[in-house]
One Martini backbone bead per residue (centre of mass of N, CA, C, O) as a GRO file, in nm:
protein
  322
    1UNK     BB    1   1.407  -0.833 -13.624
    2UNK     BB    2   1.241  -0.938 -13.863
    3UNK     BB    3   1.053  -1.113 -13.695
    4UNK     BB    4   0.931  -0.887 -13.519
    5UNK     BB    5   0.823  -0.692 -13.746
    6UNK     BB    6   0.639  -0.902 -13.893
    7UNK     BB    7   0.473  -1.009 -13.613
    8UNK     BB    8   0.360  -0.764 -13.451
    9UNK     BB    9   0.057  -0.730 -13.544
   10UNK     BB   10  -0.029  -1.014 -13.461
   11UNK     BB   11   0.039  -0.993 -13.159
   12UNK     BB   12  -0.147  -0.752 -13.102
   13UNK     BB   13  -0.413  -0.883 -13.191
   14UNK     BB   14  -0.406  -1.127 -13.001
   15UNK     BB   15  -0.386  -0.965 -12.737
   16UNK     BB   16  -0.652  -0.808 -12.770
   17UNK     BB   17  -0.839  -1.050 -12.792
   18UNK     BB   18  -0.768  -1.182 -12.519
   19UNK     BB   19  -0.839  -0.940 -12.341
   20UNK     BB   20  -1.137  -0.910 -12.421
   21UNK     BB   21  -1.221  -1.200 -12.351
   22UNK     BB   22  -1.142  -1.194 -12.047
   23UNK     BB   23  -1.321  -0.954 -11.972
   24UNK     BB   24  -1.589  -1.082 -12.056
   25UNK     BB   25  -1.574  -1.333 -11.874
   26UNK     BB   26  -1.548  -1.180 -11.605
   27UNK     BB   27  -1.812  -1.015 -11.629
   28UNK     BB   28  -2.002  -1.258 -11.660
   29UNK     BB   29  -1.929  -1.395 -11.389
   30UNK     BB   30  -2.009  -1.159 -11.208
   31UNK     BB   31  -2.309  -1.137 -11.295
   32UNK     BB   32  -2.386  -1.428 -11.222
   33UNK     BB   33  -2.312  -1.414 -10.917
   34UNK     BB   34  -2.497  -1.173 -10.854
   35UNK     BB   35  -2.763  -1.307 -10.937
   36UNK     BB   36  -2.744  -1.548 -10.742
   37UNK     BB   37  -2.729  -1.380 -10.480
   38UNK     BB   38  -2.999  -1.233 -10.517
   39UNK     BB   39  -3.180  -1.485 -10.531
   40UNK     BB   40  -3.107  -1.594 -10.246
   41UNK     BB   41  -3.198  -1.342 -10.089
   42UNK     BB   42  -3.494  -1.346 -10.187
   43UNK     BB   43  -3.563  -1.625 -10.068
   44UNK     BB   44  -3.508  -1.556  -9.772
   45UNK     BB   45  -3.708  -1.319  -9.747
   46UNK     BB   46  -3.959  -1.480  -9.835
   47UNK     BB   47  -3.939  -1.695  -9.605
   48UNK     BB   48  -3.966  -1.478  -9.370
   49UNK     BB   49  -4.233  -1.315  -9.462
   50UNK     BB   50  -4.370  -1.552  -9.592
   51UNK     BB   51  -4.583  -1.784  -9.564
   52UNK     BB   52  -4.628  -2.106  -9.578
   53UNK     BB   53  -4.729  -2.309  -9.799
   54UNK     BB   54  -4.871  -2.553  -9.921
   55UNK     BB   55  -4.789  -2.857 -10.050
   56UNK     BB   56  -4.964  -2.853 -10.303
   57UNK     BB   57  -4.872  -2.573 -10.407
   58UNK     BB   58  -4.565  -2.649 -10.436
   59UNK     BB   59  -4.619  -2.913 -10.627
   60UNK     BB   60  -4.736  -2.746 -10.825
   61UNK     BB   61  -4.751  -2.609 -11.116
   62UNK     BB   62  -4.665  -2.354 -11.290
   63UNK     BB   63  -4.736  -2.082 -11.444
   64UNK     BB   64  -4.825  -2.004 -11.774
   65UNK     BB   65  -4.836  -1.922 -12.074
   66UNK     BB   66  -5.088  -1.908 -12.295
   67UNK     BB   67  -4.940  -1.999 -12.549
   68UNK     BB   68  -4.794  -2.240 -12.419
   69UNK     BB   69  -5.053  -2.380 -12.319
   70UNK     BB   70  -5.184  -2.417 -12.596
   71UNK     BB   71  -4.953  -2.584 -12.722
   72UNK     BB   72  -4.956  -2.809 -12.511
   73UNK     BB   73  -5.250  -2.901 -12.566
   74UNK     BB   74  -5.207  -2.969 -12.863
   75UNK     BB   75  -4.987  -3.184 -12.820
   76UNK     BB   76  -5.156  -3.360 -12.626
   77UNK     BB   77  -5.385  -3.429 -12.829
   78UNK     BB   78  -5.188  -3.577 -13.020
   79UNK     BB   79  -5.063  -3.783 -12.806
   80UNK     BB   80  -5.322  -3.949 -12.729
   81UNK     BB   81  -5.327  -4.119 -13.006
   82UNK     BB   82  -5.011  -4.252 -12.953
   83UNK     BB   83  -5.028  -4.345 -12.685
   84UNK     BB   84  -5.000  -4.580 -12.465
   85UNK     BB   85  -5.258  -4.803 -12.324
   86UNK     BB   86  -5.101  -4.953 -12.139
   87UNK     BB   87  -5.040  -4.980 -11.804
   88UNK     BB   88  -4.737  -5.050 -11.804
   89UNK     BB   89  -4.634  -4.819 -11.986
   90UNK     BB   90  -4.756  -4.588 -11.820
   91UNK     BB   91  -4.606  -4.649 -11.553
   92UNK     BB   92  -4.321  -4.623 -11.667
   93UNK     BB   93  -4.348  -4.327 -11.763
   94UNK     BB   94  -4.437  -4.208 -11.492
   95UNK     BB   95  -4.172  -4.275 -11.344
   96UNK     BB   96  -3.989  -4.101 -11.521
   97UNK     BB   97  -4.127  -3.830 -11.457
   98UNK     BB   98  -4.078  -3.840 -11.151
   99UNK     BB   99  -3.761  -3.851 -11.178
  100UNK     BB  100  -3.774  -3.559 -11.337
  101UNK     BB  101  -4.013  -3.376 -11.188
  102UNK     BB  102  -4.284  -3.469 -11.337
  103UNK     BB  103  -4.651  -3.409 -11.240
  104UNK     BB  104  -4.824  -3.425 -11.478
  105UNK     BB  105  -5.095  -3.564 -11.631
  106UNK     BB  106  -5.001  -3.481 -11.950
  107UNK     BB  107  -4.704  -3.585 -12.001
  108UNK     BB  108  -4.736  -3.823 -12.201
  109UNK     BB  109  -4.880  -3.664 -12.425
  110UNK     BB  110  -4.661  -3.448 -12.469
  111UNK     BB  111  -4.432  -3.641 -12.535
  112UNK     BB  112  -4.563  -3.778 -12.791
  113UNK     BB  113  -4.624  -3.513 -12.937
  114UNK     BB  114  -4.325  -3.421 -12.962
  115UNK     BB  115  -4.234  -3.654 -13.135
  116UNK     BB  116  -4.418  -3.596 -13.380
  117UNK     BB  117  -4.344  -3.300 -13.434
  118UNK     BB  118  -4.034  -3.345 -13.476
  119UNK     BB  119  -4.061  -3.569 -13.701
  120UNK     BB  120  -4.194  -3.344 -13.898
  121UNK     BB  121  -4.032  -3.071 -13.873
  122UNK     BB  122  -3.736  -3.142 -13.952
  123UNK     BB  123  -3.786  -3.235 -14.249
  124UNK     BB  124  -3.909  -2.960 -14.335
  125UNK     BB  125  -3.642  -2.805 -14.295
  126UNK     BB  126  -3.493  -2.946 -14.523
  127UNK     BB  127  -3.712  -2.861 -14.755
  128UNK     BB  128  -3.659  -2.535 -14.681
  129UNK     BB  129  -3.442  -2.505 -14.862
  130UNK     BB  130  -3.309  -2.347 -15.090
  131UNK     BB  131  -3.311  -2.403 -15.426
  132UNK     BB  132  -3.007  -2.374 -15.478
  133UNK     BB  133  -2.931  -2.604 -15.271
  134UNK     BB  134  -3.110  -2.835 -15.386
  135UNK     BB  135  -2.966  -2.863 -15.664
  136UNK     BB  136  -2.692  -2.971 -15.527
  137UNK     BB  137  -2.882  -3.195 -15.439
  138UNK     BB  138  -2.988  -3.499 -15.417
  139UNK     BB  139  -3.262  -3.690 -15.372
  140UNK     BB  140  -3.143  -3.917 -15.189
  141UNK     BB  141  -3.015  -3.719 -14.985
  142UNK     BB  142  -3.277  -3.582 -14.893
  143UNK     BB  143  -3.417  -3.837 -14.796
  144UNK     BB  144  -3.200  -3.919 -14.591
  145UNK     BB  145  -3.217  -3.658 -14.421
  146UNK     BB  146  -3.515  -3.685 -14.348
  147UNK     BB  147  -3.495  -3.955 -14.200
  148UNK     BB  148  -3.285  -3.868 -13.992
  149UNK     BB  149  -3.451  -3.627 -13.867
  150UNK     BB  150  -3.695  -3.797 -13.787
  151UNK     BB  151  -3.547  -3.983 -13.588
  152UNK     BB  152  -3.425  -3.761 -13.414
  153UNK     BB  153  -3.698  -3.625 -13.335
  154UNK     BB  154  -3.820  -3.881 -13.193
  155UNK     BB  155  -3.558  -3.906 -12.976
  156UNK     BB  156  -3.521  -3.632 -12.826
  157UNK     BB  157  -3.714  -3.655 -12.577
  158UNK     BB  158  -3.566  -3.902 -12.459
  159UNK     BB  159  -3.294  -3.762 -12.412
  160UNK     BB  160  -3.400  -3.532 -12.238
  161UNK     BB  161  -3.515  -3.712 -12.010
  162UNK     BB  162  -3.248  -3.849 -11.928
  163UNK     BB  163  -3.094  -3.590 -11.857
  164UNK     BB  164  -3.294  -3.494 -11.639
  165UNK     BB  165  -3.268  -3.738 -11.454
  166UNK     BB  166  -2.959  -3.720 -11.406
  167UNK     BB  167  -2.956  -3.427 -11.294
  168UNK     BB  168  -3.152  -3.477 -11.056
  169UNK     BB  169  -2.994  -3.706 -10.921
  170UNK     BB  170  -2.744  -3.537 -10.860
  171UNK     BB  171  -2.888  -3.331 -10.676
  172UNK     BB  172  -2.989  -3.533 -10.466
  173UNK     BB  173  -2.700  -3.647 -10.390
  174UNK     BB  174  -2.583  -3.374 -10.294
  175UNK     BB  175  -2.812  -3.343 -10.043
  176UNK     BB  176  -2.824  -3.614  -9.877
  177UNK     BB  177  -2.610  -3.592  -9.645
  178UNK     BB  178  -2.737  -3.345  -9.502
  179UNK     BB  179  -3.018  -3.469  -9.460
  180UNK     BB  180  -2.919  -3.708  -9.288
  181UNK     BB  181  -2.800  -3.542  -9.055
  182UNK     BB  182  -3.066  -3.397  -8.984
  183UNK     BB  183  -3.226  -3.654  -8.925
  184UNK     BB  184  -3.052  -3.749  -8.689
  185UNK     BB  185  -3.090  -3.500  -8.508
  186UNK     BB  186  -3.401  -3.512  -8.488
  187UNK     BB  187  -3.427  -3.800  -8.370
  188UNK     BB  188  -3.230  -3.757  -8.123
  189UNK     BB  189  -3.422  -3.514  -8.009
  190UNK     BB  190  -3.732  -3.675  -8.025
  191UNK     BB  191  -3.844  -3.709  -8.294
  192UNK     BB  192  -4.032  -3.817  -8.523
  193UNK     BB  193  -4.015  -3.942  -8.833
  194UNK     BB  194  -4.229  -3.765  -8.972
  195UNK     BB  195  -4.140  -3.492  -8.847
  196UNK     BB  196  -3.845  -3.504  -8.948
  197UNK     BB  197  -3.904  -3.502  -9.251
  198UNK     BB  198  -4.056  -3.231  -9.252
  199UNK     BB  199  -3.823  -3.060  -9.134
  200UNK     BB  200  -3.608  -3.121  -9.349
  201UNK     BB  201  -3.772  -3.010  -9.587
  202UNK     BB  202  -3.762  -2.713  -9.477
  203UNK     BB  203  -3.447  -2.674  -9.442
  204UNK     BB  204  -3.372  -2.765  -9.764
  205UNK     BB  205  -3.522  -2.570  -9.965
  206UNK     BB  206  -3.278  -2.377 -10.052
  207UNK     BB  207  -3.043  -2.590 -10.116
  208UNK     BB  208  -3.267  -2.842 -10.198
  209UNK     BB  209  -3.546  -2.867 -10.378
  210UNK     BB  210  -3.575  -3.162 -10.471
  211UNK     BB  211  -3.550  -3.306 -10.193
  212UNK     BB  212  -3.778  -3.147 -10.059
  213UNK     BB  213  -4.005  -3.253 -10.243
  214UNK     BB  214  -3.975  -3.552 -10.170
  215UNK     BB  215  -4.027  -3.522  -9.864
  216UNK     BB  216  -4.304  -3.384  -9.893
  217UNK     BB  217  -4.439  -3.612 -10.045
  218UNK     BB  218  -4.402  -3.818  -9.822
  219UNK     BB  219  -4.558  -3.656  -9.607
  220UNK     BB  220  -4.824  -3.656  -9.767
  221UNK     BB  221  -4.863  -3.963  -9.768
  222UNK     BB  222  -4.875  -3.995  -9.460
  223UNK     BB  223  -5.124  -3.807  -9.421
  224UNK     BB  224  -5.311  -3.985  -9.619
  225UNK     BB  225  -5.240  -4.301  -9.492
  226UNK     BB  226  -4.982  -4.409  -9.564
  227UNK     BB  227  -4.745  -4.613  -9.524
  228UNK     BB  228  -4.413  -4.612  -9.452
  229UNK     BB  229  -4.330  -4.834  -9.644
  230UNK     BB  230  -4.455  -4.714  -9.906
  231UNK     BB  231  -4.322  -4.434  -9.890
  232UNK     BB  232  -4.028  -4.537  -9.907
  233UNK     BB  233  -4.056  -4.686 -10.176
  234UNK     BB  234  -4.136  -4.436 -10.340
  235UNK     BB  235  -3.881  -4.275 -10.285
  236UNK     BB  236  -3.682  -4.479 -10.415
  237UNK     BB  237  -3.820  -4.478 -10.698
  238UNK     BB  238  -3.792  -4.169 -10.762
  239UNK     BB  239  -3.471  -4.142 -10.718
  240UNK     BB  240  -3.288  -4.380 -10.814
  241UNK     BB  241  -3.116  -4.487 -10.547
  242UNK     BB  242  -2.908  -4.672 -10.350
  243UNK     BB  243  -2.903  -4.503 -10.091
  244UNK     BB  244  -3.210  -4.464 -10.055
  245UNK     BB  245  -3.276  -4.766 -10.064
  246UNK     BB  246  -3.112  -4.841  -9.812
  247UNK     BB  247  -3.261  -4.655  -9.617
  248UNK     BB  248  -3.543  -4.775  -9.660
  249UNK     BB  249  -3.471  -5.063  -9.572
  250UNK     BB  250  -3.376  -4.991  -9.287
  251UNK     BB  251  -3.642  -4.857  -9.186
  252UNK     BB  252  -3.827  -5.099  -9.237
  253UNK     BB  253  -3.679  -5.302  -9.053
  254UNK     BB  254  -3.687  -5.134  -8.793
  255UNK     BB  255  -3.999  -5.109  -8.783
  256UNK     BB  256  -4.062  -5.416  -8.788
  257UNK     BB  257  -3.855  -5.503  -8.530
  258UNK     BB  258  -3.823  -5.259  -8.318
  259UNK     BB  259  -3.602  -5.056  -8.340
  260UNK     BB  260  -3.360  -4.809  -8.330
  261UNK     BB  261  -3.366  -4.538  -8.530
  262UNK     BB  262  -3.134  -4.358  -8.434
  263UNK     BB  263  -2.911  -4.575  -8.443
  264UNK     BB  264  -2.949  -4.657  -8.739
  265UNK     BB  265  -2.890  -4.375  -8.857
  266UNK     BB  266  -2.607  -4.342  -8.740
  267UNK     BB  267  -2.478  -4.588  -8.877
  268UNK     BB  268  -2.551  -4.506  -9.169
  269UNK     BB  269  -2.405  -4.234  -9.167
  270UNK     BB  270  -2.120  -4.350  -9.124
  271UNK     BB  271  -2.123  -4.537  -9.370
  272UNK     BB  272  -2.180  -4.317  -9.583
  273UNK     BB  273  -1.927  -4.147  -9.526
  274UNK     BB  274  -1.726  -4.369  -9.601
  275UNK     BB  275  -1.832  -4.415  -9.889
  276UNK     BB  276  -1.779  -4.126  -9.988
  277UNK     BB  277  -1.473  -4.132  -9.937
  278UNK     BB  278  -1.416  -4.368 -10.135
  279UNK     BB  279  -1.520  -4.222 -10.388
  280UNK     BB  280  -1.313  -3.993 -10.377
  281UNK     BB  281  -1.063  -4.176 -10.401
  282UNK     BB  282  -1.139  -4.299 -10.674
  283UNK     BB  283  -1.141  -4.032 -10.834
  284UNK     BB  284  -0.845  -3.953 -10.765
  285UNK     BB  285  -0.716  -4.213 -10.901
  286UNK     BB  286  -0.829  -4.129 -11.203
  287UNK     BB  287  -0.684  -3.865 -11.284
  288UNK     BB  288  -0.413  -3.951 -11.425
  289UNK     BB  289  -0.557  -4.098 -11.660
  290UNK     BB  290  -0.732  -3.848 -11.761
  291UNK     BB  291  -0.459  -3.661 -11.813
  292UNK     BB  292  -0.323  -3.780 -12.065
  293UNK     BB  293  -0.472  -3.653 -12.311
  294UNK     BB  294  -0.438  -3.349 -12.239
  295UNK     BB  295  -0.128  -3.366 -12.223
  296UNK     BB  296  -0.080  -3.453 -12.522
  297UNK     BB  297  -0.271  -3.237 -12.678
  298UNK     BB  298  -0.191  -2.952 -12.503
  299UNK     BB  299   0.069  -2.933 -12.318
  300UNK     BB  300   0.311  -3.048 -12.483
  301UNK     BB  301   0.297  -2.858 -12.732
  302UNK     BB  302   0.345  -2.599 -12.569
  303UNK     BB  303   0.620  -2.678 -12.453
  304UNK     BB  304   0.758  -2.727 -12.723
  305UNK     BB  305   0.728  -2.437 -12.829
  306UNK     BB  306   0.865  -2.288 -12.587
  307UNK     BB  307   1.141  -2.446 -12.605
  308UNK     BB  308   1.187  -2.492 -12.938
  309UNK     BB  309   1.123  -2.217 -13.074
  310UNK     BB  310   1.383  -2.045 -13.036
  311UNK     BB  311   1.575  -2.250 -13.166
  312UNK     BB  312   1.436  -2.249 -13.447
  313UNK     BB  313   1.479  -1.948 -13.505
  314UNK     BB  314   1.786  -1.948 -13.486
  315UNK     BB  315   1.831  -2.163 -13.705
  316UNK     BB  316   1.692  -2.005 -13.933
  317UNK     BB  317   1.877  -1.757 -13.929
  318UNK     BB  318   2.145  -1.904 -13.980
  319UNK     BB  319   2.066  -2.030 -14.255
  320UNK     BB  320   1.995  -1.759 -14.399
  321UNK     BB  321   2.281  -1.627 -14.373
  322UNK     BB  322   2.421  -1.883 -14.521
   0.00000   0.00000   0.00000
């Protein structure tokens, strides 16, 4: 009884806090799902009512705020002075931006300008600490922090670009199986390869915008007169995926030797589906190993407290009475 009366206010406070937190999380999840549902409904209505815009207009960058555009141009003018001038380095950076979904002409200049701005701005933030806090720190420590933040600011755009490339690649691979099945259906229905790619790009525009843009860009290259071989190679280079690269190689070889494209796509679709199933089995086999550390750190201590807690309280009361 003494234990219950002593800890009753704490238990009530913890219960109220957990209840309010769970209600807040549930309300936030509901609002987020409602917003996502409304956005998808608006996209569907817009696609039904509004005529399809041209490919160039869809691939062009969106309009920006004037202040943001002015700052971007300022950073780009600064980055032009430090950006690499060699054609090899420029092409390598351009490929990275394409894999991240960035198709602006001044992307390289803005990237290098952001490196310089962050490398200068973050150390200034360190020296802008109030004087009372600066007096507590030694000068070598301040210099070391400034150098650390300068290096971190210089490499932050590079880290951001890599994360953006990885996130976009994951989205592309998430929609690739469905796009491949649609491509097989279109080709087997009698459509040409170029028309099938354009049709698939229109069909998956709402479900996977990134992959739709890549297919539309490939269709645009084909319309501009580029060969299918070069367009497929460019698609594989932009997506940076082994699966898309294998598909491009298969289509190039089939087109070169005059094979049946529909049959080749059907065989590759079945092979890819088996490969995806094997990847899922591999991930499922790794789950018990990955659950070892959460089990030891979080689940076992909770079980230990729930099982041995009451016995420890009873033992404590018995010892106190004696």
